[in-house]
C-alpha positions in Angstrom: 105.5 74.6 106.3 104.4 72.9 103.5 101.2 75.1 103.6 103.3 78.1 103.5 105.4 77.0 100.5 102.3 75.9 98.7 101.1 79.7 98.7 104.8 81.0 98.1 104.6 79.8 94.1 101.2 81.7 93.4 102.1 84.6 95.4 105.3 85.1 93.6 104.4 84.1 90.1 101.3 86.7 90.6 103.6 89.7 91.7 105.9 88.7 89.0 103.5 88.7 86.5 101.7 92.3 87.7 104.7 94.0 87.3 106.0 92.6 83.8 101.9 93.4 82.8 102.2 96.9 83.9 105.8 97.4 82.4 104.5 96.1 79.2 101.2 98.6 79.5 103.2 101.5 80.0 105.2 100.6 76.7 102.2 100.0 74.5 99.9 102.5 76.0 97.3 100.7 76.9 95.3 99.3 79.7 97.2 96.4 81.9 93.9 94.8 82.8 94.2 92.9 79.5 97.7 91.6 79.9 96.5 90.7 83.6 93.7 88.7 82.4 95.9 86.7 80.0 98.5 86.1 82.5 96.0 84.8 84.7 94.0 82.4 82.2 98.0 81.3 81.6 98.8 80.7 84.7 95.2 78.8 85.6 93.5 75.4 85.8 93.4 75.3 82.4 96.1 77.3 81.4 100.1 76.7 80.4 100.1 74.2 83.2 97.1 72.1 81.8 97.7 72.4 77.7 101.4 71.6 77.8 101.5 68.4 79.3 98.6 67.5 77.0 100.4 68.6 74.1 103.6 67.1 74.8 101.8 63.6 75.5 100.2 64.0 72.5 103.1 64.8 70.2 106.0 62.6 72.4 103.8 60.1 73.6 106.3 58.1 75.9 109.4 60.0 75.0 107.4 63.1 77.0 110.3 64.3 79.5 109.2 63.8 83.1 109.4 67.5 84.0 106.9 68.6 81.1 104.8 65.9 82.8 104.9 67.1 85.9 104.0 70.6 85.4 100.6 71.7 87.2 98.4 74.7 87.1 100.6 77.4 89.4 97.4 79.5 90.4 94.0 77.6 91.4 91.3 77.7 93.9 92.7 75.4 96.2 96.1 77.7 96.4 94.5 80.5 98.9 91.9 78.3 100.3 88.6 79.6 102.3 90.7 82.8 103.0 90.2 84.1 98.8 86.9 85.9 99.4 88.1 87.8 101.9 91.7 88.6 100.4 89.6 89.7 97.3 87.2 91.7 99.5 90.2 93.6 101.2 92.0 94.1 97.4 89.0 95.5 96.3 88.8 98.2 99.0 92.1 99.1 98.5 91.3 99.8 94.6 88.3 101.5 95.3 89.9 104.2 97.7 92.8 104.8 95.5 90.4 105.7 92.9 87.9 107.9 94.9 91.7 109.6 96.8 92.3 110.4 93.1 89.0 111.8 92.5 89.0 115.6 93.0 86.0 118.2 93.4 87.4 120.3 91.4 87.2 117.5 88.3 83.3 117.1 89.3 82.9 120.7 88.3 84.3 120.1 85.1 81.5 118.2 83.9 78.3 118.2 86.5 75.5 118.0 84.7 76.4 115.2 82.3 78.4 113.2 85.2 74.9 113.0 87.6 73.0 111.9 84.4 75.7 109.0 83.5 75.5 107.9 87.1 72.2 108.2 87.5 69.8 107.8 84.4 73.0 106.5 82.5 73.5 103.9 85.1 69.5 103.1 85.3 69.2 102.9 81.4 72.5 100.1 81.3 71.5 98.2 84.2 67.8 97.7 82.8 69.1 97.0 79.1 71.7 94.6 79.8 69.3 92.6 81.8 66.6 92.7 79.0 69.2 91.4 76.4 70.9 88.5 79.0 67.1 87.2 79.5 66.1 87.5 75.8 69.1 86.0 74.4 70.8 83.7 76.5 67.5 82.8 78.2 68.5 83.3 81.9 66.0 84.2 84.6 65.2 87.6 85.8 67.2 87.6 89.1 70.5 86.7 87.1 69.6 89.1 84.4 69.3 91.8 86.7 72.4 90.8 88.8 74.4 90.9 85.5 73.4 94.1 84.6 74.1 95.4 88.0 77.4 94.2 88.0 78.1 95.8 84.0 77.0 98.9 85.3 80.5 99.7 86.6 83.3 101.2 83.9 85.7 101.8 86.8 88.8 104.1 86.9 91.7 100.6 87.1 90.7 100.5 83.2 89.5 104.2 82.5 92.1 106.3 83.9 95.2 104.3 81.8 93.5 105.2 78.7 92.7 108.8 79.8 96.4 108.9 80.7 98.0 108.2 77.2 95.1 110.2 75.0 94.8 113.7 75.4 91.3 114.8 74.9 89.8 117.5 76.6 89.8 117.7 80.3 85.4 117.7 80.0 85.9 114.7 78.5 88.2 112.8 80.6 86.7 114.2 83.9 83.2 112.9 82.9 84.9 109.2 81.9 87.0 109.1 85.0 84.3 110.4 87.7 81.6 107.8 85.9 83.9 105.5 86.4 84.7 106.3 90.2 81.0 106.4 91.1 79.6 103.6 89.0 82.0 101.6 90.4 80.5 102.0 93.9 77.3 101.9 92.8 77.1 98.8 90.4 78.9 97.1 93.9 76.3 97.8 96.1 73.7 97.3 93.5 74.6 93.6 93.2 75.3 92.6 96.5 72.2 93.8 97.3 70.3 92.8 94.1 72.6 89.1 94.9 71.1 89.1 98.6 67.2 90.3 98.3 66.3 89.4 94.6 68.5 86.1 93.8 68.5 84.9 97.5 65.5 86.4 99.0 63.1 87.6 96.4 62.0 90.4 98.7 60.5 92.8 96.1 60.8 96.0 94.7 60.6 98.1 97.7 62.9 96.3 100.1 65.8 96.3 97.5 65.4 100.3 97.1 65.2 100.4 101.7 68.7 97.9 101.4 70.5 99.9 98.7 69.7 103.1 100.7 70.3 101.9 103.8 73.8 100.3 102.7 74.7 103.1 100.7 74.1 105.8 104.0 75.8 103.7 106.0 79.1 103.1 104.3 79.0 106.9 103.5 78.3 107.9 107.3 81.5 105.4 108.3 83.9 106.3 105.7 83.3 109.9 106.7 84.0 109.8 109.8 87.1 107.5 109.8 88.3 110.1 107.1 87.9 112.8 109.5 89.5 111.5 112.0 92.5 110.2 109.9 92.6 114.1 109.2 92.8 115.1 112.3 95.6 112.9 113.3 97.7 113.5 110.6 96.8 117.2 110.8 96.6 118.2 114.1 99.0 116.2 115.8 102.6 115.6 115.1 104.2 112.8 113.8 108.3 111.7 114.6 109.8 114.1 112.2 112.1 111.3 110.8 109.5 108.7 110.3 106.5 110.9 109.5 105.9 110.2 105.9 106.2 106.6 106.6 103.7 106.7 109.4 101.5 109.1 107.5 101.5 106.6 104.7 101.0 103.5 106.9 98.0 105.2 108.6 95.9 106.0 105.2 96.2 102.4 104.4 95.4 101.0 107.8 92.4 103.8 107.6 90.8 102.3 104.0 90.9 98.7 105.8 89.4 99.8 108.5 86.8 102.0 107.1 85.9 99.0 104.9 86.0 96.1 107.6 83.7 98.5 110.4 81.4 99.2 107.7 80.6 95.8 107.1 80.5 94.9 110.3 77.8 97.5 111.0 75.9 96.2 107.8 76.8 93.7 105.1 78.6 94.9 102.2 78.7 98.7 103.2 82.4 98.7 103.2 82.3 99.6 99.3 80.8 103.1 100.0 82.5 103.8 103.2 86.4 103.4 101.2 84.9 105.2 98.0 83.4 108.0 100.6 86.3 108.1 102.6 89.0 108.0 99.9 86.5 111.1 98.4 87.0 113.1 101.7 91.1 112.7 102.4 91.6 113.5 98.6 89.9 116.7 99.0 91.7 118.2 102.2 94.6 119.5 103.0 96.8 116.3 103.9 100.3 116.4 105.0 102.5 114.3 103.2 100.1 113.8 100.2 103.0 113.1 97.6 104.2 110.4 99.5 101.0 109.0 100.3 100.1 108.9 96.9 103.0 107.0 95.5 103.0 104.6 98.2 98.9 104.1 97.6 99.9 103.4 94.2 102.2 101.3 94.5 100.2 99.3 96.6 97.3 99.4 94.6 99.7 98.1 91.5 100.3 94.8 93.6 96.8 94.4 94.5 95.3 95.0 91.2 97.6 92.7 90.1 96.7 89.8 92.7 93.0 90.5 92.2 92.8 90.2 88.4 95.5 87.5 87.8 93.7 85.3 90.6 90.1 85.9 89.5 91.3 85.5 86.0 93.0 81.9 86.8 89.8 80.7 88.0 87.8 81.5 84.7 87.0 78.2 82.7 87.4 78.7 79.2 84.1 76.6 79.1 82.0 79.1 80.8 82.7 81.5 77.8 82.2 78.4 75.3 79.2 77.6 76.7 77.3 80.7 75.8 77.8 80.3 72.4 76.8 82.8 69.7 74.6 84.3 72.1 77.3 85.9 74.4 78.6 87.1 71.3 75.4 89.0 70.7 74.9 90.5 74.1 78.7 91.8 73.9 77.7 93.5 70.7 74.7 94.7 72.0 76.0 95.8 75.5 79.6 98.0 73.8 77.5 99.1 70.2 74.1 99.9 71.4 73.5 100.1 74.8 76.3 102.2 76.0 76.2 104.7 73.0 72.4 105.0 73.6 72.8 106.0 77.3 75.6 108.0 76.3 73.4 110.1 73.9 71.0 110.9 76.3 72.8 111.4 79.2 75.1 114.1 77.4 72.5 116.3 75.5 73.5 119.9 75.8 76.2 122.3 74.3 78.9 121.3 76.6 80.0 118.6 74.2 80.4 118.3 70.5 78.8 115.2 68.6 82.6 113.9 68.0 83.0 113.8 72.0 79.9 112.6 72.7 80.4 109.5 70.3 83.9 109.3 71.5 82.2 108.8 75.5 79.7 106.4 74.1 82.6 104.1 72.5 84.3 104.1 75.7 83.1 102.0 78.5 85.5 99.1 79.6 84.6 97.2 82.2 86.9 96.2 85.1 87.5 95.0 88.7 84.3 95.3 90.2 82.3 93.0 88.1 84.9 90.6 87.9 85.9 90.3 91.6 82.2 90.3 92.7 80.7 88.4 89.7 83.5 85.5 90.9 82.3 85.6 94.6 78.8 85.3 93.4 79.5 82.3 91.2 81.4 80.6 93.9 78.2 81.2 96.4 75.8 80.0 93.2 77.9 76.9 92.4 76.6 74.4 94.8 72.9 75.1 94.2 72.5 76.7 90.7 75.7 75.7 88.3 74.2 76.7 85.7 73.1 80.2 87.0 76.9 80.8 87.7 78.0 79.7 84.9 76.1 82.3 82.8 77.0 84.8 85.4 80.9 84.4 85.2 80.9 83.6 81.5 79.1 86.4 80.2 80.8 88.9 82.6 84.4 88.1 81.8 83.2 88.0 78.1 82.1 91.5 78.5 85.2 92.7 80.2 87.6 90.9 77.6 85.5 92.0 74.5 85.4 96.0 76.0 88.7 96.3 77.5 90.5 94.5 74.2 88.6 96.9 71.6 87.9 99.9 73.6 90.9 100.2 75.9 93.0 98.7 73.0 91.8 101.0 70.5 91.0 103.7 72.0 93.6 106.4 70.8 92.5 105.5 67.3 88.7 105.7 67.9 90.0 109.3 69.2 92.0 110.3 66.2 89.1 108.8 63.8 86.7 111.1 65.7 89.4 114.1 66.0 88.5 114.8 69.3 92.3 115.3 69.9 92.8 118.9 70.4 96.2 120.8 70.6 96.5 120.9 74.3 97.3 124.6 75.4 98.4 125.2 79.0 98.1 129.0 79.8 99.9 130.1 83.3 98.1 133.6 84.5 94.3 133.7 84.5 94.5 137.2 84.5 93.2 139.8 81.2 96.1 138.5 79.2 95.6 134.7 79.8 91.9 134.7 79.7 91.7 136.8 76.7 93.9 134.2 75.0 92.1 131.2 76.3 88.7 133.0 74.4 90.5 132.8 71.1 92.0 129.7 71.2 88.8 128.0 72.6 86.8 129.7 69.7 89.3 127.6 67.3 88.3 124.3 69.2 91.6 124.0 71.2 92.0 122.2 74.5 92.6 125.0 77.0 93.5 124.5 80.5 94.4 127.5 82.9 96.8 127.6 85.7 96.7 130.4 88.3 97.6 130.2 92.3 94.9 132.7 92.5 91.6 131.3 93.6 89.4 134.3 92.5 91.4 133.8 88.9 90.0 130.5 88.7 86.9 130.5 90.3 86.2 133.2 87.0 88.2 130.8 85.0 85.8 127.9 85.8 82.6 130.3 85.6 83.6 131.1 81.9 83.6 127.8 81.1 87.5 126.4 81.1 89.3 124.1 82.7 91.2 125.4 85.3 94.1 124.2 88.2 94.5 126.0 91.4 98.4 126.0 91.9 101.8 127.4 91.3 102.7 127.3 87.6 106.3 127.2 88.5 105.8 123.6 90.1 106.4 120.7 88.1 104.0 118.5 89.7 101.2 121.5 89.0 102.4 121.8 85.8 102.1 118.1 85.2 98.8 117.8 86.8 97.0 120.1 84.1 98.5 118.1 81.3 102.0 119.5 80.4 103.3 116.3 79.3 100.8 116.0 76.8 100.7 119.3 76.0 101.5 120.7 72.7 101.6 124.7 73.6 102.4 126.4 77.0 101.9 130.1 77.3 103.2 132.2 79.7 100.9 134.8 80.9 101.7 136.1 84.3 102.8 139.8 84.8 106.4 138.6 86.1 109.1 137.9 84.1 111.0 136.0 86.5 108.3 133.5 86.7 107.5 133.5 83.3 111.2 132.6 83.0 111.2 129.7 85.3 107.7 128.2 84.1 109.1 128.4 80.3 112.5 126.4 81.9 110.3 123.5 83.1 108.3 123.4 79.9 111.2 123.2 77.8 113.7 121.0 79.8 111.5 118.8 81.9 108.3 118.4 79.5 109.7 119.0 76.2 106.7 120.6 74.9 106.8 121.7 71.6 105.9 125.6 71.4 106.5 127.5 74.8 105.7 131.2 74.2 105.7 133.7 76.9 104.8 137.5 78.0 107.8 139.6 78.5 107.2 143.0 80.2 111.1 144.3 80.4 112.9 144.3 77.0 116.1 143.7 79.2 114.8 140.0 79.4 114.2 139.2 75.5 117.6 137.3 75.2 117.4 135.2 78.1 113.7 133.9 76.8 115.4 133.4 73.5 118.2 131.4 75.0 115.7 128.7 76.3 114.0 128.7 72.4 110.9 130.4 74.1 109.1 132.9 71.8 109.2 135.9 73.7 105.9 138.3 73.2 107.0 142.0 74.4 104.3 143.4 76.1 105.1 147.2 75.4 105.7 146.1 72.0 102.6 144.2 71.0 100.5 147.7 72.2 102.9 149.6 70.3 102.2 147.6 66.8 98.4 147.8 67.8 98.1 151.4 68.2 100.4 152.1 65.0 98.2 149.6 63.2 95.1 152.0 64.3 97.2 155.4 63.5 98.8 154.1 59.9 96.5 151.3 58.7 93.0 152.2 60.1 91.2 149.7 57.7 93.2 147.1 58.3 93.2 147.5 61.9 89.5 147.6 61.8 89.5 144.6 59.7 91.5 142.4 61.9 89.3 143.5 64.7 85.9 142.5 63.0 87.8 139.3 61.7 88.0 138.0 65.4 84.1 138.0 65.6 83.4 136.1 62.4 86.3 135.1 60.7 90.1 133.6 61.4 93.3 133.1 60.4 95.0 129.6 60.6 98.2 127.6 59.6 98.5 124.1 59.1 100.4 121.5 57.5 99.9 120.0 54.4 99.6 116.1 55.2 96.6 115.3 52.5 99.1 112.7 50.3 96.5 113.9 47.3 97.8 117.5 47.4 101.2 116.6 46.9 102.6 118.6 44.1 99.1 120.2 43.4 99.3 124.0 42.1 97.9 126.6 44.2 95.1 127.1 41.3 93.8 123.8 41.6 94.0 123.8 45.5 92.1 127.0 45.2 89.8 125.5 43.1 88.8 123.1 45.8 88.6 125.2 49.0 85.1 126.7 50.2 83.9 130.0 49.1 84.9 132.7 51.5 88.3 131.1 52.7 91.7 132.3 50.9 95.2 130.7 50.5 97.0 133.6 52.0 101.1 132.4 52.9 103.1 129.5 51.9 105.7 128.7 54.0 108.2 125.8 53.1 111.6 125.4 54.9 111.3 128.8 57.0 110.9 130.6 53.6 107.4 132.5 53.5 106.2 134.0 50.0 103.0 134.9 48.6 100.9 132.3 46.5 101.0 132.5 42.7 98.7 130.4 40.6 101.6 128.2 39.2 103.1 127.9 42.5 102.9 124.0 43.8 102.2 122.7 47.2 104.1 119.9 48.9 104.1 117.5 52.1 105.2 119.2 54.8 104.6 122.5 53.4 102.7 125.3 55.7 99.5 127.0 54.6 98.0 130.0 56.2 94.1 130.4 55.3 92.1 133.5 56.0 88.2 134.2 55.9 85.1 133.2 57.3 85.9 130.7 60.7 83.7 127.7 59.2 85.1 127.8 55.9 88.8 128.2 57.2 87.9 125.0 59.2 87.2 123.2 56.1 90.0 124.0 54.1 91.9 122.9 57.1 90.2 119.5 57.0 90.5 119.3 53.3 94.2 119.4 53.6 94.7 117.5 56.4 92.3 114.3 55.9 
């Protein structure tokens, strides 16, 4: 009974701190990993339980209250005894399964070439370059340097996904980063295990290393896929008790993740990570009953497991491990963050899919997470009795890189994105027909982030082939809209051929997601009032065609000019936000504009007027520019810098 009571305190503390860290992270919009690590250090052997009695004794001496002097660290290595490695292993299995379960094949198709390069060429560059830096700067042996390099390959979904959830970068950018994180978690775990066993312990040579890596990966994938297919068959082809069906489905999937891991590990050591990754990927991409309930349940379980692993492992971290690295540790961190990662990304993203700013952003975002922390701790525990210096270098380097990358890259990710201007206006277009596709092409040319939603597979396939991010689903379903990014969207365009559908989507966009601008195609003039009642901008199909035909008949020159403008020019409206322009005359502003760009209209408080030389522009005014595409964009940058 006393053992249970001894364990109860650390468990309650970890769960409470885990929930608090998640709530705080959501409020501040930064990865929860940062707060979990800090919480772990605070409740560990060198945290509050150690420093508070020492500080009180130094300040108060014999007058130190008994209750302060009696304070002990809450979470220690002895709290969980010999069960800690097993607990951590199963926890990591659940976390990796969760990440793979949320990885959709359709997301892999958004950035296939870059993702493949990042998880192959990029991973190799990261491993070898990091190992070389550790070997040269810290003076570690090559086996330990390679082990550290293998662990730090992993970026990880537990730190990448929270960043992407709060920064609305383009779909191709977030897909690449999140896919890299999930895949590299698996690759890094297997690489590290094989490196540890066959280089650090046995030194069996490169050929044996490659063979063991391939064998473990193959066994893990085979076991994971087999269990996943069995679970799918069980849930899809058999009838669960109707009343408890969702609950049973959740439990079956959770048990399946643990079975995958345990069975694969029993067949061949350390193949469990590959098994849960493969199994999660399969189950996440099949038609699974009660998917929403399963995802919600697994998310809650993963939150608790993540809190347990990070707080526990951080509590085992010795401050001396970090300080022992000295200046060399800081040099390693800076090289990993500012040299190795950017160079690897630059080499792997060559091509025209990403802009230079997007490539720079991907290179700047590479926080390390759960896999390096948990696996490094387990290895250090095994190395400690025979090679304590290597264990200290291993844990100290890995945790220092984790702390630095999570704090800097996670905490400042939004600022980095804003500085690089990679947060475009997110526009969701519902309807992948001719109208929706034509609108997408026009907006894409202007650099906006476009997501097309349609329930027709052929329309989605055509949109993807055209290079657009596309989601298959009913645009009138709030979960589909949420998955398309409606919570971060500035514009929703309803472009289906059915007014009732457009009205439902518009209502969801305005009331549920509070989208700033909602515009809708309206086929029946009698429905315009219903759209305007929702503060939706209605575009009547018949009037649009009539207006275009009228331009051709009555204003042929303007009509032809507007058509040509689509090919080589642009018209854009922008809000004046540069402080230096406040009160500037139109004449002075015009002198600063690039050639082939003209100020056509000034809008203030809902009033529009043609600009005169002596007019003044103020912050908050809206200026409409017309001219050559590149010149218009330069003018926008000038007015908003």
